[in-house]
C-alpha positions in Angstrom: 61.5 154.3 103.1 59.1 153.3 100.3 59.5 150.2 98.6 58.1 149.4 95.0 57.2 146.1 93.9 56.9 145.4 90.2 54.7 142.4 89.1 55.5 140.4 85.8 52.5 140.2 83.6 51.0 136.7 83.9 50.7 134.7 80.7 47.5 133.1 80.4 47.8 129.8 78.6 44.5 128.9 76.7 43.8 125.4 76.3 44.5 123.9 72.8 41.5 124.0 70.6 39.8 120.6 69.7 39.6 119.4 66.2 35.8 120.4 66.0 36.7 123.9 67.0 39.2 124.0 64.4 36.8 122.8 61.9 34.2 125.5 62.9 36.7 128.2 62.4 37.9 127.0 59.0 34.1 126.6 58.0 33.3 130.0 59.0 36.1 131.5 57.0 35.2 129.4 53.9 31.5 130.5 54.4 32.6 134.0 54.4 34.6 133.7 51.3 31.6 131.8 49.4 29.1 134.6 50.4 31.5 137.3 49.4 31.9 135.6 45.9 28.1 135.0 45.6 27.4 138.4 46.4 30.1 139.9 44.0 28.6 137.8 41.3 25.0 138.9 41.7 26.4 142.6 42.1 28.0 142.2 38.6 24.8 140.9 37.1 22.7 143.4 38.6 24.9 146.3 37.7 25.5 145.0 33.9 23.9 148.0 32.3 26.6 150.2 33.8 29.5 148.0 34.5 29.5 146.1 31.2 30.1 149.1 29.0 32.6 150.5 31.5 34.5 147.3 31.7 34.5 147.2 27.9 35.9 150.7 27.7 38.7 149.7 30.1 39.7 146.8 28.0 39.6 148.5 24.8 41.6 151.5 26.6 44.3 148.9 27.7 44.7 147.9 24.1 44.8 151.7 22.8 46.8 152.9 25.8 50.4 152.0 24.3 49.6 153.8 21.0 48.6 156.9 23.0 51.8 156.5 24.9 53.7 156.3 21.5 52.2 159.5 20.3 52.9 161.4 23.6 56.7 160.3 23.6 57.2 160.7 20.1 55.3 164.0 19.1 55.3 165.2 22.9 51.6 165.5 22.6 49.5 166.2 25.9 47.5 163.3 27.2 44.2 164.7 26.1 45.1 165.3 22.7 47.0 161.8 22.0 43.7 160.4 23.7 41.3 162.2 21.5 43.3 161.2 18.3 43.4 157.6 19.4 39.6 157.6 20.2 38.6 159.2 17.0 40.7 156.6 14.9 38.9 154.0 16.8 35.6 155.4 16.1 36.3 155.8 12.5 37.4 152.2 12.3 34.1 151.1 14.0 32.0 153.3 11.8 33.8 151.9 8.5 33.1 148.4 9.6 29.5 149.2 10.4 28.9 150.7 7.1 30.4 147.9 5.2 28.3 145.3 7.2 24.9 147.0 7.0 24.2 146.6 3.2 25.1 143.0 2.8 23.7 141.8 6.2 20.3 143.6 5.3 20.2 141.7 1.8 20.9 138.4 3.5 18.3 139.0 6.2 15.8 139.2 3.4 17.0 135.7 2.2 16.3 134.0 5.3 12.9 132.6 4.3 14.6 131.1 1.1 17.4 129.6 3.2 14.9 128.0 5.5 13.1 126.6 2.5 16.3 125.2 1.1 17.3 123.7 4.4 13.9 121.8 4.5 14.4 120.6 0.9 17.9 119.3 1.8 16.8 117.6 4.8 13.7 116.1 3.3 15.6 112.7 3.3 15.4 112.7 7.1 11.5 112.8 6.8 11.3 109.2 7.6 13.1 109.2 10.9 11.3 112.3 11.8 7.8 110.8 11.3 8.9 108.0 13.5 9.8 110.3 16.2 6.6 112.0 15.8 4.7 108.8 16.2 6.6 108.1 19.1 5.7 111.4 20.5 1.9 111.0 19.8 2.3 107.6 21.7 3.8 109.2 24.7 1.0 111.9 24.7 -1.7 109.4 24.7 0.1 107.5 27.3 0.6 110.3 29.7 -2.6 112.4 28.8 -0.7 115.4 28.2 -1.6 117.7 25.4 1.0 119.4 23.2 2.3 122.9 23.9 0.7 125.5 21.8 3.4 127.8 20.3 2.0 131.1 18.8 4.3 133.6 16.9 3.2 137.2 16.7 4.2 139.3 14.0 4.7 143.0 13.9 6.5 143.2 17.3 9.9 143.6 15.9 9.8 147.3 15.3 8.3 147.7 18.8 10.9 145.9 20.5 13.7 147.7 18.7 12.0 150.9 19.7 12.0 149.9 23.3 15.6 148.7 23.2 17.0 151.8 21.4 17.2 154.2 24.5 19.1 151.6 26.6 21.5 150.9 23.7 22.3 154.4 23.0 22.9 155.2 26.7 25.2 152.4 26.9 27.0 153.5 23.9 27.5 157.0 25.2 28.7 155.6 28.5 31.1 153.3 26.6 32.6 156.1 24.5 32.8 158.6 27.4 34.6 155.9 29.6 37.0 155.0 26.8 38.1 158.4 26.2 38.5 159.4 29.8 40.2 156.2 30.8 42.9 156.8 28.1 43.2 160.4 28.8 43.8 159.8 32.7 45.4 156.4 32.8 48.7 157.9 34.0 46.9 159.8 36.7 44.9 156.8 37.8 48.0 154.8 38.1 49.8 157.6 40.3 46.8 157.8 42.6 46.5 154.2 43.3 50.4 154.0 43.8 50.0 156.9 46.4 47.5 154.8 48.4 50.2 152.1 48.7 51.9 152.8 52.3 55.2 150.8 51.8 57.6 150.7 49.1 57.2 147.0 48.5 53.6 147.4 48.1 54.1 150.2 45.6 56.8 148.0 43.8 54.1 145.4 43.3 51.3 147.6 42.4 53.5 149.3 39.6 54.5 145.9 38.4 50.8 144.9 38.1 50.0 148.0 36.1 52.9 147.2 33.8 51.8 143.6 33.4 48.2 144.2 32.8 48.8 146.8 30.1 51.6 144.8 28.4 49.6 141.5 28.3 46.0 142.9 27.3 47.3 145.1 24.8 49.7 142.6 23.3 47.1 140.0 23.2 44.3 142.1 21.7 46.8 143.8 19.1 48.1 140.4 18.0 44.6 139.0 17.9 43.3 141.9 15.8 46.1 141.4 13.3 45.6 137.7 12.9 41.8 138.3 12.6 42.4 140.7 9.7 44.7 138.1 8.1 42.1 135.4 8.7 39.2 137.7 7.3 41.3 138.3 4.0 41.8 134.6 3.7 38.4 133.6 4.2 37.1 136.5 1.8 39.6 135.3 -0.9 38.6 131.5 -0.3 34.9 132.3 -0.6 35.5 134.3 -3.8 37.4 131.6 -5.4 34.6 129.0 -4.4 32.1 131.2 -6.0 30.2 132.2 -2.9 28.3 135.5 -3.1 29.1 138.5 -1.0 32.7 137.0 -0.2 33.9 140.1 1.4 31.2 140.2 3.9 31.9 136.7 5.0 35.6 137.6 5.3 34.9 140.6 7.4 32.2 138.9 9.6 34.8 136.0 10.1 37.4 138.3 11.4 35.0 140.0 13.8 33.5 136.7 15.2 37.0 135.1 15.8 37.3 137.8 18.6 35.0 135.6 20.8 37.0 132.4 20.7 34.9 129.1 20.4 31.5 130.6 20.2 32.5 133.2 17.4 33.7 130.4 14.9 30.8 128.1 15.7 28.3 131.1 14.8 30.3 131.6 11.7 30.3 128.1 10.7 26.5 128.0 10.9 26.0 131.0 9.1 28.2 129.8 6.2 26.2 126.7 6.3 23.1 128.7 5.6 24.9 130.7 2.9 25.8 127.5 1.2 22.1 126.2 1.3 21.0 129.4 -0.4 23.8 129.5 -3.1 24.3 125.8 -4.1 21.8 123.1 -5.0 23.5 119.9 -3.6 24.1 119.0 0.2 27.9 118.8 -0.7 27.8 122.2 -2.1 25.9 123.7 0.8 28.7 122.3 3.0 31.5 123.5 1.0 31.6 127.1 2.6 31.5 125.8 5.9 34.3 123.4 5.5 36.4 126.1 3.8 36.2 128.3 6.8 36.6 125.6 9.3 39.8 124.5 7.6 41.2 128.0 7.5 40.1 128.7 11.3 41.7 125.3 12.1 44.9 126.6 10.5 44.8 129.9 12.3 44.0 128.4 15.8 46.7 125.8 15.7 49.7 127.3 13.9 49.4 131.1 13.1 48.0 132.2 16.6 50.7 130.1 18.6 53.4 131.3 16.2 52.5 134.9 16.5 51.6 135.3 20.2 53.8 132.3 21.4 53.3 129.2 23.2 53.4 131.0 26.6 50.4 133.1 25.8 48.2 130.2 24.9 45.3 129.7 27.6 44.1 126.5 29.0 41.0 125.6 26.7 39.0 124.4 29.8 39.7 127.7 31.8 38.7 129.7 28.6 35.5 127.9 28.3 34.7 128.4 31.8 35.6 132.0 31.7 33.4 132.4 28.4 30.4 130.6 30.0 30.6 132.9 33.2 31.1 136.3 31.5 28.4 135.8 28.8 26.0 134.5 31.6 26.9 137.8 33.6 27.1 140.3 30.6 26.1 138.7 27.4 28.0 139.4 24.3 30.2 142.0 26.0 31.2 139.5 28.6 32.2 137.1 25.6 34.6 139.9 24.3 36.2 140.6 27.8 36.6 137.0 29.0 40.0 136.3 28.0 41.4 139.8 28.8 39.8 139.4 32.3 41.7 136.1 32.6 44.9 137.9 31.7 44.4 140.7 34.3 43.5 138.1 37.0 46.9 136.3 36.2 48.9 139.5 36.2 47.5 140.4 39.6 47.9 136.8 41.0 51.6 136.5 39.7 52.7 139.7 41.5 50.8 139.1 44.7 51.9 135.5 44.9 55.2 135.4 43.1 55.9 131.8 43.9 52.4 130.6 42.3 52.6 128.9 39.1 49.3 128.7 37.0 49.8 126.1 34.2 49.3 127.0 30.8 48.3 130.8 31.4 50.6 133.3 30.0 
């Protein structure tokens, strides 16, 4: 007769961790996260030649996606045909705007020396304080024994720099155009492929809602801002024409384009119009008039028109927007400035679906 004995598995109780051990564990987790973030930032910066045009194509594709979807539903067009139609319309608009800008901008580029002379003449009254500062600078140099920095300006290198930059620019342009077309044409296939990777039904539900929210928020924001900027450009052009500013249509068009980059674009436009005022009017008050007209119209657009069209729930925290602009411009330059706000919207759409209880104040 055989007797079987069963032993219950013994439970080993580990001693409770001390506060120092818990601190080390949490510090290790935080360190891994920080290293991952820093590595991602440097990877984005190192790969900006390829990643920047592709990201720009994705953002523009999110804006054009609903238009392609409308063509597919209403006219029952295949995705590759609707994408080609939307792509050709976009390229036509870009070429039209470029052709409208080249001529007047070339003319005003030749006026830059005259504008600089006008600026020096208008600021001649500040010569006394400037001489005082120059005297203080000379005294500091004699006190520290340091010599001034020698600044040399070499002429004739502009064409050489443009020739060196041209191949890279056209390569990025081709990459952007190819990425834009194929993203719009395969947007539904990309969505289905990512949803198939989700193992559970709940995960698929969240992924589907992320796709929906990202496309809705980004397309709604960019299309609304585009319409608002067209209206701002028309208002600025008419106001400049009424004030007697030359090339009024150019400044209206440029105001609408630069307004796509919040904060920085209006600041650049105000500086440009100040220079135009210096070249067009004799007095300092007349020189300030174009800039003040633009700033007034921009204030009306930013404080009343945009919140009314987009809605208060789509307004972004100015501090968060400023941080995003600084970060993306540092990483990718002007392209980063354009995609900064769409990137904020994408991050919010993902976080809202992954963490449904999380509330991010003053984000859409």
